[in-house]
MIKOLLO-5866 format. One record per atom (N, C-alpha, C): residue in three letters; x, y, z. Coordinates in Angstrom, 3 decimals, padded with zeros to 6 digits. Layout:
// residues N
R   code          X          Y          Z
R    ALA          X          Y          Z
...
// end
This chain:
// residues 101
R   code          X          Y          Z
R    MET    092.238    114.469    113.523
R    MET    092.128    113.566    112.393
R    MET    092.507    114.327    111.123
R    VAL    093.310    113.720    110.295
R    VAL    093.736    114.303    109.033
R    VAL    092.642    114.051    108.009
R    GLU    092.254    115.098    107.264
R    GLU    091.149    114.925    106.332
R    GLU    091.494    115.276    104.892
R    GLU    092.741    115.532    104.573
R    GLU    093.070    115.801    103.192
R    GLU    092.880    114.539    102.370
R    GLY    092.689    114.717    101.082
R    GLY    092.446    113.577    100.210
R    GLY    093.699    112.811    099.877
R    PRO    093.524    111.683    099.220
R    PRO    094.652    110.828    098.888
R    PRO    095.613    111.459    097.891
R    LYS    095.211    112.544    097.238
R    LYS    096.121    113.161    096.285
R    LYS    097.324    113.813    096.957
R    ASP    097.372    113.865    098.313
R    ASP    098.558    114.361    099.012
R    ASP    099.748    113.447    098.759
R    ILE    099.523    112.253    098.249
R    ILE    100.531    111.222    098.070
R    ILE    101.216    110.963    099.397
R    ARG    100.411    110.583    100.346
R    ARG    100.904    110.217    101.672
R    ARG    101.790    108.990    101.538
R    GLY    102.752    108.915    102.377
R    GLY    103.586    107.732    102.419
R    GLY    104.651    107.673    101.343
R    SER    104.807    108.721    100.567
R    SER    105.844    108.704    099.531
R    SER    107.199    108.487    100.161
R    GLY    107.827    107.379    099.844
R    GLY    109.142    107.074    100.358
R    GLY    109.140    106.482    101.754
R    VAL    107.984    106.477    102.409
R    VAL    107.880    105.928    103.763
R    VAL    106.723    104.940    103.765
R    ASP    106.963    103.750    104.286
R    ASP    105.891    102.762    104.321
R    ASP    104.789    103.188    105.276
R    MET    103.560    102.983    104.852
R    MET    102.380    103.289    105.644
R    MET    102.263    102.271    106.777
R    LYS    101.934    102.750    107.963
R    LYS    101.681    101.869    109.104
R    LYS    100.177    101.663    109.191
R    ILE    099.759    100.402    109.361
R    ILE    098.335    100.078    109.350
R    ILE    097.931    099.411    110.652
R    GLY    096.902    099.977    111.279
R    GLY    096.276    099.354    112.428
R    GLY    094.969    098.709    111.980
R    LEU    094.515    097.716    112.693
R    LEU    093.272    097.016    112.347
R    LEU    092.300    097.100    113.514
R    SER    091.084    097.561    113.234
R    SER    090.065    097.564    114.280
R    SER    089.593    096.132    114.508
R    SER    089.061    095.864    115.674
R    SER    088.545    094.521    115.959
R    SER    087.390    094.192    115.019
R    TYR    086.604    095.205    114.647
R    TYR    085.493    094.986    113.713
R    TYR    086.034    094.573    112.340
R    PHE    087.087    095.238    111.890
R    PHE    087.709    094.887    110.612
R    PHE    088.183    093.436    110.650
R    GLU    088.877    093.051    111.725
R    GLU    089.385    091.676    111.837
R    GLU    088.250    090.659    111.798
R    LYS    087.131    090.978    112.426
R    LYS    085.956    090.092    112.407
R    LYS    085.403    089.966    110.982
R    ARG    085.327    091.090    110.280
R    ARG    084.761    091.087    108.928
R    ARG    085.670    090.376    107.925
R    VAL    086.980    090.413    108.143
R    VAL    087.912    089.717    107.247
R    VAL    087.599    088.223    107.229
R    LYS    087.174    087.695    108.344
R    LYS    086.869    086.264    108.435
R    LYS    085.742    085.853    107.494
R    ARG    084.908    086.783    107.087
R    ARG    083.794    086.506    106.162
R    ARG    084.215    086.475    104.697
R    LEU    085.426    086.945    104.414
R    LEU    085.893    086.988    103.023
R    LEU    086.257    085.594    102.535
R    SER    086.082    085.387    101.239
R    SER    086.504    084.125    100.628
R    SER    088.030    084.086    100.570
R    ALA    088.575    082.924    100.280
R    ALA    090.031    082.780    100.151
R    ALA    090.564    083.715    099.062
R    GLU    089.860    083.807    097.944
R    GLU    090.286    084.693    096.847
R    GLU    090.276    086.147    097.290
R    GLU    089.237    086.533    098.033
R    GLU    089.137    087.914    098.503
R    GLU    090.227    088.228    099.530
R    LYS    090.563    087.255    100.369
R    LYS    091.648    087.454    101.343
R    LYS    092.983    087.636    100.624
R    THR    093.196    086.880    099.555
R    THR    094.415    087.032    098.753
R    THR    094.457    088.416    098.123
R    ALA    093.321    088.862    097.574
R    ALA    093.247    090.198    096.975
R    ALA    093.486    091.273    098.034
R    LEU    092.935    091.086    099.231
R    LEU    093.151    092.036    100.325
R    LEU    094.633    092.125    100.669
R    ASP    095.307    090.992    100.770
R    ASP    096.745    090.987    101.064
R    ASP    097.529    091.744    099.995
R    GLU    097.215    091.478    098.730
R    GLU    097.923    092.124    097.626
R    GLU    097.690    093.631    097.635
R    LYS    096.433    094.043    097.774
R    LYS    096.111    095.475    097.745
R    LYS    096.677    096.184    098.977
R    THR    096.723    095.497    100.107
R    THR    097.309    096.096    101.309
R    THR    098.797    096.342    101.099
R    GLU    099.487    095.416    100.431
R    GLU    100.908    095.616    100.117
R    GLU    101.094    096.853    099.248
R    TRP    100.236    097.027    098.242
R    TRP    100.310    098.216    097.390
R    TRP    100.091    099.465    098.239
R    PHE    099.082    099.405    099.124
R    PHE    098.720    100.539    099.968
R    PHE    099.878    100.954    100.878
R    VAL    100.565    099.970    101.453
R    VAL    101.691    100.259    102.354
R    VAL    102.780    101.035    101.618
R    VAL    103.039    100.665    100.386
R    VAL    104.094    101.305    099.598
R    VAL    103.652    102.667    099.069
R    ASN    102.409    102.768    098.588
R    ASN    101.904    104.025    098.019
R    ASN    100.390    104.076    098.179
R    ALA    099.934    104.791    099.192
R    ALA    098.498    104.887    099.474
R    ALA    097.726    105.551    098.344
R    SER    098.418    106.212    097.444
R    SER    097.763    106.877    096.319
R    SER    097.852    106.071    095.024
R    ASP    098.268    104.832    095.099
R    ASP    098.375    103.991    093.904
R    ASP    097.020    103.996    093.180
R    PRO    096.978    104.433    091.927
R    PRO    095.705    104.535    091.213
R    PRO    094.974    103.200    091.049
R    ARG    095.696    102.093    091.132
R    ARG    095.044    100.779    091.018
R    ARG    094.111    100.513    092.200
R    LEU    094.320    101.216    093.306
R    LEU    093.494    101.018    094.502
R    LEU    092.179    101.796    094.454
R    LYS    092.137    102.817    093.616
R    LYS    090.945    103.672    093.518
R    LYS    090.579    104.278    094.865
R    VAL    091.588    104.800    095.562
R    VAL    091.372    105.422    096.869
R    VAL    090.545    106.693    096.684
R    HIS    089.547    106.860    097.543
R    HIS    088.741    108.072    097.494
R    HIS    088.203    108.407    098.879
R    ALA    087.984    109.705    099.086
R    ALA    087.419    110.194    100.341
R    ALA    085.917    109.927    100.337
R    LEU    085.396    109.615    101.503
R    LEU    083.957    109.422    101.654
R    LEU    083.340    110.716    102.169
R    GLY    082.064    110.888    101.903
R    GLY    081.392    112.119    102.299
R    GLY    080.223    111.854    103.233
R    GLY    079.484    112.906    103.488
R    GLY    078.311    112.805    104.355
R    GLY    078.685    112.364    105.751
R    LYS    077.947    111.408    106.281
R    LYS    078.210    110.940    107.650
R    LYS    079.539    110.194    107.761
R    LEU    080.154    109.854    106.621
R    LEU    081.446    109.156    106.619
R    LEU    082.616    110.096    106.320
R    LYS    082.361    111.406    106.397
R    LYS    083.440    112.375    106.169
R    LYS    084.589    112.081    107.134
R    GLY    085.802    112.111    106.623
R    GLY    086.983    111.788    107.420
R    GLY    087.456    110.364    107.188
R    TYR    086.643    109.576    106.503
R    TYR    087.000    108.205    106.143
R    TYR    087.332    108.145    104.659
R    PHE    088.089    107.121    104.303
R    PHE    088.474    106.881    102.922
R    PHE    088.204    105.422    102.607
R    SER    088.268    105.089    101.334
R    SER    088.015    103.718    100.924
R    SER    088.914    103.361    099.754
R    PHE    089.224    102.063    099.637
R    PHE    089.862    101.569    098.424
R    PHE    089.275    100.215    098.068
R    SER    089.395    099.862    096.798
R    SER    088.810    098.628    096.277
R    SER    089.771    097.466    096.429
R    ILE    089.217    096.311    096.859
R    ILE    090.028    095.087    096.837
R    ILE    089.551    094.161    095.722
R    THR    088.275    094.236    095.392
R    THR    087.709    093.555    094.224
R    THR    086.668    094.504    093.641
R    TYR    086.009    094.069    092.594
R    TYR    084.975    094.902    091.983
R    TYR    083.899    095.267    093.005
R    LYS    083.551    094.339    093.885
R    LYS    082.449    094.560    094.824
R    LYS    082.877    094.826    096.268
R    LYS    084.116    094.557    096.617
R    LYS    084.550    094.676    098.013
R    LYS    085.449    095.884    098.219
R    ARG    085.275    096.533    099.365
R    ARG    086.012    097.739    099.707
R    ARG    086.611    097.636    101.107
R    VAL    087.655    098.413    101.346
R    VAL    088.216    098.616    102.683
R    VAL    087.946    100.068    103.054
R    LYS    087.342    100.282    104.224
R    LYS    087.125    101.634    104.739
R    LYS    088.193    101.883    105.803
R    PHE    088.810    103.063    105.746
R    PHE    089.881    103.376    106.680
R    PHE    089.882    104.861    106.987
R    ARG    090.667    105.221    108.009
R    ARG    090.877    106.633    108.318
R    ARG    092.337    106.837    108.693
R    PHE    092.817    108.038    108.420
R    PHE    094.182    108.394    108.782
R    PHE    094.234    108.731    110.260
R    THR    095.261    108.231    110.945
R    THR    095.487    108.565    112.347
R    THR    096.772    109.370    112.494
R    GLY    097.484    109.535    111.411
R    GLY    098.724    110.299    111.355
R    GLY    099.137    110.424    109.906
R    LYS    100.238    111.122    109.656
R    LYS    100.677    111.335    108.267
R    LYS    100.885    110.026    107.521
R    ASP    101.520    109.069    108.150
R    ASP    101.792    107.781    107.514
R    ASP    101.201    106.632    108.320
R    GLU    100.054    106.885    108.958
R    GLU    099.399    105.864    109.779
R    GLU    097.905    105.869    109.502
R    VAL    097.348    104.679    109.339
R    VAL    095.915    104.527    109.135
R    VAL    095.393    103.396    110.005
R    ILE    094.080    103.364    110.141
R    ILE    093.432    102.219    110.763
R    ILE    092.354    101.737    109.798
R    PHE    092.406    100.448    109.483
R    PHE    091.366    099.835    108.666
R    PHE    090.189    099.553    109.597
R    VAL    089.011    100.072    109.245
R    VAL    087.863    099.943    110.146
R    VAL    086.782    098.994    109.645
R    ASP    086.736    098.738    108.338
R    ASP    085.708    097.834    107.808
R    ASP    086.155    097.293    106.462
R    VAL    085.618    096.132    106.106
R    VAL    085.845    095.530    104.799
R    VAL    084.585    094.768    104.424
R    GLY    084.210    094.848    103.161
R    GLY    083.029    094.132    102.709
R    GLY    082.443    094.773    101.465
R    PRO    081.206    094.382    101.144
R    PRO    080.558    094.934    099.954
R    PRO    080.253    096.424    100.125
R    HIS    080.220    097.114    099.009
R    HIS    079.957    098.551    098.960
R    HIS    078.779    098.944    099.847
R    GLU    077.661    098.256    099.709
R    GLU    076.437    098.656    100.429
R    GLU    076.551    098.487    101.945
R    GLU    077.485    097.655    102.412
R    GLU    077.673    097.484    103.853
R    GLU    078.752    098.415    104.404
R    VAL    079.814    098.583    103.656
R    VAL    080.946    099.397    104.124
R    VAL    080.585    100.875    104.141
R    TYR    079.733    101.315    103.222
R    TYR    079.392    102.738    103.118
R    TYR    078.138    103.106    103.888
R    ARG    077.789    102.338    104.892
R    ARG    076.603    102.685    105.693
R    ARG    076.983    103.427    106.942
// end
């Protein structure tokens, strides 16, 4: 598992490949229509530049070391991990207090 931070500017010039966990797909169904639209928009930004400052990508610590997160709204986050240089898997989406547990 790759554990460097987002400041590596992964994906520069190469589109990021994204896998979705079954848990992530289940949790997406709980999002409102507005949140799903925001998720689509932020995912497009992420594919082009995973280090886009508008996403507020950051590494997680403690028991979540090796995972990263980005914001889709003020209260909602996507938790993901790198599976390769330009490959990630989205593992969870939801409110801060649920995604960071």
